[in-house]
C-alpha positions as CSV (number, residue, x, y, z in Angstrom):
1,M,-39.9,37.9,20.6
2,L,-41.0,38.6,24.3
3,K,-38.6,40.4,26.7
4,S,-36.3,38.5,28.9
5,A,-37.8,36.8,31.9
6,V,-37.7,39.3,34.7
7,F,-40.3,38.4,37.2
8,K,-41.9,40.6,39.9
9,P,-43.8,39.0,42.7
10,I,-47.2,39.3,40.9
11,A,-45.7,37.6,37.8
12,A,-44.3,34.8,40.0
13,I,-47.8,34.2,41.5
14,S,-49.3,34.1,38.0
15,F,-46.8,31.4,37.0
16,L,-47.5,29.4,40.1
17,M,-51.3,29.6,39.3
18,L,-50.5,28.5,35.6
19,A,-48.3,25.6,37.0
20,N,-51.1,24.4,39.3
21,A,-53.7,24.7,36.6
22,A,-51.5,22.7,34.2
23,Q,-51.6,19.8,36.7
24,V,-55.4,19.8,36.7
25,C,-56.5,20.7,33.1
26,A,-55.7,18.5,30.1
27,F,-54.0,20.2,27.2
28,T,-56.1,20.5,24.1
29,C,-54.6,21.6,20.9
30,D,-56.5,23.3,18.0
31,A,-56.0,20.8,15.3
32,G,-56.2,23.4,12.6
33,Y,-53.7,25.9,14.1
34,R,-50.2,26.3,12.6
35,F,-47.5,28.6,14.0
36,S,-46.4,31.2,11.5
37,F,-42.6,31.1,11.1
38,G,-40.8,34.2,10.2
39,K,-37.5,36.1,10.8
40,T,-36.7,39.8,10.4
41,V,-34.1,40.8,7.9
42,D,-33.1,44.5,7.6
43,G,-36.3,45.4,9.4
44,T,-38.6,43.3,7.3
45,L,-40.3,40.2,8.5
46,I,-39.9,37.3,6.0
47,D,-42.1,34.3,6.4
48,F,-40.8,30.8,5.8
49,A,-42.3,27.4,5.9
50,Y,-41.4,23.7,5.9
51,S,-43.2,22.9,2.6
52,G,-44.5,24.6,-0.4
53,A,-43.2,27.8,-2.1
54,R,-41.5,29.0,1.1
55,G,-40.2,25.6,2.2
56,P,-36.6,24.6,2.8
57,E,-35.6,24.2,-0.8
58,H,-36.6,27.9,-1.4
59,W,-35.2,29.4,1.9
60,A,-32.0,30.7,0.2
61,S,-34.0,32.9,-2.2
62,L,-36.5,34.4,0.2
63,A,-34.3,37.0,1.8
64,P,-32.9,40.0,-0.2
65,K,-29.2,40.4,-1.1
66,G,-28.4,36.8,-0.7
67,K,-28.6,37.0,3.2
68,W,-30.0,33.5,3.4
69,A,-27.8,32.0,0.7
70,M,-26.0,29.9,3.2
71,C,-29.1,27.6,3.2
72,D,-27.9,26.5,-0.3
73,E,-24.2,27.1,-0.2
74,G,-23.3,26.1,3.3
75,E,-21.0,23.0,3.5
76,R,-21.7,22.5,7.3
77,Q,-25.5,22.5,7.4
78,A,-27.8,20.8,10.0
79,P,-29.5,18.6,10.7
80,I,-27.7,15.4,9.6
81,A,-28.3,11.6,9.8
82,I,-25.9,10.2,12.5
83,S,-24.7,6.6,12.2
84,P,-23.1,5.6,15.6
85,R,-20.8,3.2,13.7
86,G,-19.4,6.1,11.7
87,A,-18.8,8.3,14.7
88,I,-15.2,8.8,16.2
89,A,-14.8,8.1,19.8
90,A,-13.1,11.1,21.5
91,Q,-12.3,12.5,25.0
92,I,-14.9,15.2,24.9
93,G,-17.6,16.3,27.3
94,I,-20.1,19.0,28.3
95,D,-20.4,20.3,31.8
96,F,-24.0,21.3,32.5
97,H,-24.9,24.0,35.0
98,Y,-28.7,23.9,34.8
99,S,-29.9,25.2,38.1
100,Q,-32.5,27.8,37.1
101,D,-36.1,27.2,35.9
102,I,-36.8,28.1,32.3
103,H,-39.8,30.4,31.9
104,F,-40.2,30.6,28.0
105,V,-40.4,28.2,25.1
106,D,-39.6,29.9,21.8
107,H,-40.9,28.8,18.4
108,S,-38.2,30.4,16.3
109,D,-34.5,30.6,16.8
110,A,-34.2,34.2,15.9
111,L,-32.3,34.5,19.2
112,G,-33.5,38.0,19.8
113,A,-34.2,37.5,23.5
114,D,-32.5,35.7,26.5
115,H,-35.0,33.0,27.6
116,G,-32.4,30.8,29.2
117,G,-32.9,31.7,32.8
118,G,-29.2,31.9,33.9
119,N,-28.3,28.3,32.9
120,Y,-25.1,27.5,31.1
121,I,-22.8,24.8,29.8
122,V,-19.0,24.7,29.7
123,I,-17.2,23.1,26.6
124,D,-13.4,23.0,26.6
125,G,-13.2,25.7,29.2
126,T,-15.6,28.1,27.4
127,R,-18.8,29.1,29.0
128,Y,-22.0,29.1,26.7
129,D,-25.1,30.7,28.3
130,L,-28.5,29.1,27.6
131,I,-30.4,31.7,25.7
132,Q,-33.3,29.9,24.2
133,I,-35.2,26.6,23.9
134,H,-37.4,25.4,21.1
135,Y,-38.8,22.2,19.6
136,H,-39.1,20.4,16.2
137,Q,-41.8,17.9,15.3
138,P,-40.7,15.4,14.3
139,A,-37.0,15.2,15.3
140,E,-34.7,16.8,12.7
141,T,-31.7,14.6,13.5
142,I,-32.0,11.0,12.4
143,L,-30.1,8.6,14.7
144,N,-29.2,5.2,13.4
145,G,-32.1,5.4,11.0
146,H,-34.7,6.2,13.7
147,T,-36.7,9.4,13.8
148,Y,-38.1,10.4,17.3
149,P,-41.5,12.2,17.6
150,L,-39.9,15.4,18.9
151,E,-36.5,17.0,19.4
152,L,-35.5,19.8,21.7
153,H,-32.9,22.3,20.9
154,L,-31.2,24.1,23.8
155,V,-29.4,27.0,22.2
156,H,-26.4,28.5,24.0
157,R,-24.0,31.4,23.1
158,S,-20.6,32.3,24.4
159,A,-19.3,35.8,25.2
160,A,-17.7,35.8,21.8
161,G,-21.0,35.1,20.1
162,V,-20.3,31.5,19.2
163,L,-23.4,29.2,19.3
164,A,-23.6,25.7,20.8
165,V,-26.8,23.7,20.5
166,V,-27.7,20.7,22.6
167,G,-30.1,18.5,20.9
168,V,-32.4,16.1,23.0
169,F,-34.6,13.5,21.6
170,I,-38.0,13.0,23.1
171,E,-40.0,9.8,23.1
172,K,-43.5,8.9,24.4
173,G,-43.5,7.5,27.9
174,R,-43.9,8.7,31.5
175,A,-44.6,12.3,32.2
176,D,-41.6,14.5,32.7
177,K,-42.2,15.8,36.3
178,G,-39.8,18.8,35.7
179,I,-42.3,20.4,33.3
180,L,-44.4,22.4,35.8
181,S,-46.6,24.1,33.2
182,L,-47.3,23.6,29.6
183,P,-47.5,26.1,26.7
184,G,-50.9,27.7,26.1
185,N,-53.0,27.8,22.9
186,P,-52.9,29.7,20.6
187,R,-49.2,30.0,20.3
188,L,-47.1,33.2,20.7
189,A,-43.6,33.7,19.4
190,A,-42.4,32.9,22.9
191,E,-44.7,31.3,25.5
192,P,-44.7,31.3,29.3
193,V,-43.9,27.9,30.7
194,I,-42.1,26.6,33.8
195,I,-39.6,23.9,33.3
196,K,-36.8,22.6,35.5
197,A,-33.9,22.8,33.1
198,S,-32.2,19.8,34.4
199,S,-35.3,17.7,33.6
200,L,-34.6,18.2,29.9
201,L,-31.5,16.1,30.0
202,P,-31.1,12.3,29.9
203,A,-29.6,10.6,32.8
204,R,-26.9,9.1,30.5
205,R,-25.0,12.0,28.9
206,S,-23.2,10.3,26.0
207,F,-23.6,12.5,22.9
208,F,-22.5,13.1,19.3
209,R,-20.7,16.4,18.3
210,F,-20.3,17.9,14.9
211,N,-20.0,21.3,13.2
212,G,-23.4,22.4,12.0
213,S,-25.8,25.4,11.4
214,L,-29.0,26.8,12.5
215,T,-31.8,24.6,11.0
216,T,-33.9,27.6,10.2
217,P,-33.0,30.4,7.6
218,G,-30.5,31.9,7.2
219,C,-28.9,28.6,8.2
220,D,-26.0,30.5,10.0
221,Q,-22.8,28.4,10.5
222,P,-20.8,27.3,12.2
223,V,-22.9,26.1,15.1
224,L,-21.3,23.6,17.5
225,F,-24.0,20.8,17.6
226,N,-24.1,18.3,20.5
227,V,-26.9,15.7,20.1
228,M,-27.6,13.5,23.1
229,E,-27.5,9.8,22.3
230,H,-30.3,8.9,24.7
231,P,-33.8,10.3,24.7
232,I,-35.9,11.7,27.5
233,Q,-39.5,10.8,28.0
234,M,-42.6,12.9,28.1
235,S,-46.3,12.0,28.3
236,S,-48.6,12.1,25.3
237,E,-50.1,15.3,26.7
238,Q,-46.8,16.9,27.1
239,I,-45.6,16.0,23.6
240,A,-48.9,17.2,22.2
241,A,-48.5,20.6,24.0
242,F,-45.0,21.3,22.7
243,A,-45.8,20.0,19.2
244,C,-49.0,22.0,18.9
245,G,-48.9,24.2,15.9
246,I,-45.4,23.2,14.8
247,E,-46.1,19.8,13.2
248,N,-43.9,18.9,10.4
249,S,-41.3,21.5,11.4
250,A,-38.2,19.5,10.6
251,R,-35.7,20.7,8.0
252,P,-34.6,17.7,5.8
253,V,-31.3,16.2,6.6
254,Q,-28.2,17.8,4.9
255,K,-25.1,16.3,3.4
256,L,-22.3,15.5,5.8
257,N,-19.7,16.6,3.2
258,R,-16.2,16.6,4.7
259,R,-17.3,16.8,8.3
260,F,-16.8,14.0,10.9
261,V,-18.9,13.3,13.9
262,L,-17.3,12.8,17.4
263,Y,-18.7,10.6,20.0
264,G,-18.3,11.4,23.7
265,A,-19.2,8.5,26.0
266,K,-19.4,10.5,29.2
267,P,-21.8,8.5,31.5
């Protein structure tokens, strides 16, 4: 992972140049490129994948000493399929404090670096700082039987170390003007971008909440998941840029088990 975004004047100039270039040059993805997913366990990098011998059905056995066993044994795993009819209406909300630009997009949720740019949310009086954003293609969460072409995960962490993820669906449409620069190619573990954080949220803020997990190994739980009901739009070029190299990076949906899904209808 790259270090936290601490920018000196020359770095800021470089990012502005990158932003200007992104507005002029069309993004081209190498169709043969695939990002190599992996996490470090006890000092050893362990590769994982979304199909084949290192795919989701084998994640629990890839790490030594059962450290990824939760991927098989966990009762509160994510993603899930959400049925709005089955959700319970509740007086819940999320206060978003997204005032800083984001300067990195990550391609793993190892959470080893702070790439949130000082943004945070407040849930039930607890502050969760945005530490990382990453994408899955296609969307991992299925809403009312529908799968979106892309899903954004905004990962937050409280001072006590509790994780809260905000999931945002992305559909093809008009360009998101808050995306000031696109990822480069080939991909790094964390890539320089410039994104206005507030542009990553839909205008209507109703959402579904459930206890879940990370959707990559070791599938740590619990994670407080908050999936926005309404999607945001991006252009074809923007979707292609964020999906480049991570196609088919969605973990299969998991059993709901004894969990329930809450619905917050905050406008």
